[in-house]
Each structure stands twice: as C-alpha cells, then as structure tokens.
N, C-alpha and C positions, 0 to 999 in steps of 0.2 A: 518521396517515398511512398510505395503503396504499402495499406495497414494492414497488416500481419495477425490475427489474434494468436496469442502463442495457447498452445496445448489447449486448443477450443475444444477436439473432439474429446481427450481423455477427461477434463474437465465435464462435459456433459455426461458423459457416461458415469464417471464416479458420483456423481452430485445428486441424477435420477435414479429414486430404488423408487419408485409407483408416477406412473403416468396422471394418474387423478391427483398431483398433489400440487403442494403452492411450496412454488421455491422463489428466494433473494434473489434478485444479481446488485452488489450493490456496491458493483462501479462498473455500470453499465457504458459508460465510454462512446465508443462508435456502434454499440450492439452486437460484437462480435460473439459474446457470449448468448444473448438475451436469443440473439435468432436461433439459432441452430437447438439451444432449449426450448423453444416455442414448438421447434416441428417435431421433437420427440416428445413431448405432452400429448394427453386427448385433450376432447373440449372440455372434458372438465378438470385440466389441470389451470395454473395461476404464474403468472412469473411476475413479481412486484422490482421493477426495477430502482433503482436511488444511485444518483450521481451530486456532486455539489460542482458541478463543471456547466455553465450557461451553455451552451454550444453542445451538449447532451440533450440539452431539453427541445431542441431543433430536429435532432438526429430521433428520438426516441417517437414525435408527431410524425413519422412516417411510417411509422409500425402501425397498423389499422387491423390491429386485432382485439378483441373484446376479452382478452384473457390475458394481457398485456397491460400494465398499470405502471407508470412512472411519477413519483415526486422529483422536484428540486433539494436533496439538500446530503450533507457530509453523512456516510454512514453510521459514525457514533450516535446518531441519529435514528438506530436501527427499531427499537421498541417501539420510541414515543412515533415513527414514522405507521409502524404497522399498528398501531391502536387505535391508529385517525382510520383506518381501514378498517377497524373491526375484526381485525385479526391478532391474536396472541401465539397462536403455535403453527411452526410451517413444518414443510419437508429434508429443507436443503438451504444452505448460506454459502455464497460463491464470493470471495472477495480475489480481483487479480489489482493487485498492488503495484504504487510508483506512479509513474505518467506512462502514457499510451503515444505512440508513433504519432500520431496527430497533434496532439500539444509539444511535442518535443519539434515538427517540423514546419508550426506555426510560427514564423518569426515576431507578431504581436502579442506570442506568451511570453516569450524570452528566455524558455527552458534552457535553451541551447546556446553550447559558444560557439558552434556550426553558423548562426544565421544571426545577424545583424540584426536587432531588437533593442526592443524598453528593457530597460530592469523590471519586468512585473514580477515575471514566477508565480504568480496565483493560480489557483487549479479553480476559484471562486473570484473571477473577474467583479464580483459585485461586491464583495467585502475584504475588510482587513487592510492591511497596508504593505504598497508593492514593495520589491525587493528595494528597493529606493530609495525608499522615506525609510527604509528600515537600516540601510546602510549610512543617511546621513547623518543618522544619530548613535549609531553600537560606538563603541570601546574596543579598541585594540584588545584587552582582555575578555572580550565577551565573544567577541568574531574568532576572536584565537579557539575559542570551547569549541562553538558552534563548528568549525571546518574538520577541529581534529577529535571530535567527536559521535559527528557527523559524517565526517567524510574518512577518516580516519586515514587524516594526511598528514603524515609527518613532519611537512615542514606546514604546520597551519601557524605560529608564531612570524614565521619570514612573510608567508603572504596576508597574514592578518595584517601587520606594518603597512604594507607596500599597497592597500588595500585605500587603510586610512587616510595615507601620504594619498594621494591619488584625489581622494576627497576632502584630501585640506588645501591641495593644493592645484586643483581643476584648471579655474582659470585658467594656467599660468604653464603648463605643462604644455607637450603634443599632444599628446592623446590624455583630451578631459575626458574622467572616466565617469560617461552616461550610456555607454550602450551595452551589448552584451559580451561585444567582442574586444571594445574597450577594459572589461574586467577582465576577461582573456587573455588579452597580453598584460595587464597587467599579472595576473599570476606566474603566468608562464617565465616570464621575466625574473621571478621569486624563485623557481627552483632552479637550482644548477640544475646546467645538461647532463652534465656528469650522475646526475642522479637520477635519472629518468628510465627506471629499468625498462619499463614496457612502451617499448617505440612506439605501436599499435593503439598509445591510448595518447588523447593530447593533456599535456599537464593540469587543462583547469577542469579536466574532467571530475574531479573528485569534489574540487570546491565547488563547483554547479552543482552536484549533487545533494552537498550537504547542505549548502544556501535553499536549497530545494526541500530538502526535508524539515528543516527547521523552520520555514517562513509558513509551511503546511500545516504544521503540527504533525506530521505524517506517524512517526512512532506512539505521542499518543496519541493521534483515533484510532493507531488498533488495537493499542491497549483500554481504549471505553469500549468499542464495538465487542471483542471475545469472549470475554464475560454474558455480553448481551446475548450471543447465539448460542450460549451455553440454557439460558432463560426460553430462550422461542422457539430451537429445535427437539419435535417427537421423539419420543423413543423410536432407536431406528433413524432417523436422520440426519444429513451428511454436511461435515465443514468444511469445504474447500478451498486450498488457499494458495492462489499463484503468486510467491516474493522474488522479486528479482535484485535483492540486496541483501548482505548479511544480518544486518541488525533489523530487520523486518522477521527476515527467516528464523533466525534466532529469539526472536519474540513468537513467534506461533509455535516453533518446537518446544516449549521452555511448555507455551501453555498447554499444550497438549498432552506429554508430557504429564506432568503437575494432576491430571484429569484426568490420566490415562492410568494412572502411579501414587494416589494420594497419600500409599503411604508411605512412599519417597521422599513425601513433603512435611511431614509430622515436625514441630516444633519440638526443640529440643526437649524440654519436659514429658510432654507428649512418647517420644522415645524413650523414656527411662521407664516408665510403665509396664508391668507386665500384661501387656493388652493382647487377649484373644483374637484367633482372627475373626471370629464373630462380630468384635469390638472396633478392627481398624477400619476407616472410613472406604465404602467401597466406590470406582472407578463409574465416574461419568460421563467418560468417555473412549472409547478403543480406537488407538494407530490403527489405518489401513493401510498407508501406503506413503513415497516419499518419491515422485515421478519428477524426470529429466525429459526435458525435449529429444526427440531423437535426430540422431548424426543428419535426414535430412531437411526433418524441421529448422535445421540454424543454420546447415547448409542453404537455405528458402528464406532465410530469416534471423540472419546475424544478433538483432536483438535480443534473440529467447536463450543464446547460449550460456547464460547467469539464470535465464527461472530455476525454481525450485518449486513444484507443487508437492502438497500437504494434505493428507485427506485423514475426516475424523468420524465416527458414527458415535452419537449421541446414545448411552444407553437408561437402561429403563428406571436408571433412579430417580425418583422426582426430588427436584431442585431443593422443594425442605429440608428432606434428607443429608444432604451432602454439606448443606449446612451446617443442620444439627452434627455431621460428624467432625 
C-alpha cells in the first residue's frame, strides 16, 4: 500500500507560527511531514528530524537541504539531542505517534498479522529484544497484563495462555509459534467466534497492537517527551500531536489539560487553602484545537480513520514560575 501521511497539511498549518523558526519533526518516518514543513519555511528556518527507525536514516539522506538535520534517536531524547546541536528553544514540535504504513507493510519488521514474517516488532532494529525473545521468557500473568492494558482486549487471559502453550509445545504442534501469521492464528483460535463484534477487524489486531506498544515502550516514551516539549518551546510555540490509539490520546489530552488548567489539578491540601486568583498557578499551555481527518482523507486512506490531532500553544510563563507554582 502506498504510504499516505495522515493530516500532513493541517499539521504543518498549525505547527508553523513563523517561517523563520526552528521546528522539530520528532517522528520523521518517511518524511511525510518534514518535506512540506521545509517547503513552508524561509531560508532562515530549520527542521530538526528525529526517528529511531534505522530505515529513516536512508530516507533522511535523500533530503539535500542545509536547513534539515536528522538524528537517529528516540524522541524521548529530545532535549539532549537539541543540546548537541546547540539548540535550547524551538518554535514547534510535531509528534506523529504509532507505527507507519511502510513499517506495517514490510513483512520482515513483524508488525502485522497480514504479512508472514519474523516475530520482531522493534521500531529500532539495532537494539532491544525482539518479540520472539520476549515471548520466549514471559509468563502468562505478564502477557495477560500487557494484552489487557495496551490492547484493551477482554480475552487477554485466554490469548496469553494460548500463546504460552504454543511456545512450550512449539516443536509438536502443527503450527509452531515462529512467525506473525502463526501468532495471529493462535490468537484468533483463542477468541470465541460469537464474541467477535467487529467483523471487519482481524481478531488478532488488538493483541498485535498491545505487543508492539509494550515492546517499544511507546506510552513510556510519550510520557517522557511531553514535559520536554514544554521546556524547549518558545512562548507562542506549538505542540502538535497526532495519535491513533485511545491510550496515547488520553496521555496527550491529560498533559495539555494539566498545563492549560493547572488550577484543576492542585493537590488536595492546596485546594483547601483560600487562594487568591494571583496565587493560583498560571497556565503554561493553551489548548488550540482537536482535529480529525476529513471524510475525503479517510476514504483515500482508511488508516486515517482513528487519527486524532491535538494542538497546544506555549504561553509566556517561564518554566521556573511553573515549577514554583
């Protein structure tokens, strides 16, 4: 399937507040946002791109533009990476979360039940255990927790037991648990046919999603980078986050709300005090927009249907005041 970057135009439109600014595309992928971003900027502007996928290194090398700088790293290293470039403040940060279409469609990456491939699932194939390695040693209890928490799968316990049984008896069953299609078959067999509510969704979808999110520590990475965006954004700078999963969107929504309405998130003891308006913590973000793809985009790219883009703007409250409040 041809890769189509979701919400490319509105993301760039919301992100750019000054064409001379410095912007971070923290999830470069295949350059679907970085290229139109560069086209929008003046010759004084800069784009700093980050990605932990080694394949992104090859794609980034094709962009011959002195305003463009790529670093192979996880976005949780945002501040450290910018510091190595001598940058302390930027005018916008873009996060396009989850896995990209090319990653899904490349069988060797092991992200999808659609394509027979190894049980890998790592976004950065140069480090960390593969899915196969983790499945070889995990317990039923831990696997159940992962599938339930990250996939919101109600048959998590049954699926976990089936996966571990397939692992232990792999040499003797007809379908040893060795590939993505093997795993998908084991998961499907563990879910009662009468309980499959969405006929258009493969029964292994939630489990594959859960395993990918867990293996790559996607929610933890997101929780680490969001406070860093607050630290590096100039006053008036924008944070644009595109998510495709309710767990991701919930983290982003809560982060923006906490910093846009800090008075709602005071501790119990503080709420009991008769504070004056001037004594209340000041907002460090303003929530600007929540955007979903238009029907025409979803029709052209069905993978866009679950996308949610949230936009927030950094206020002029210095970070030291925010911490003091």
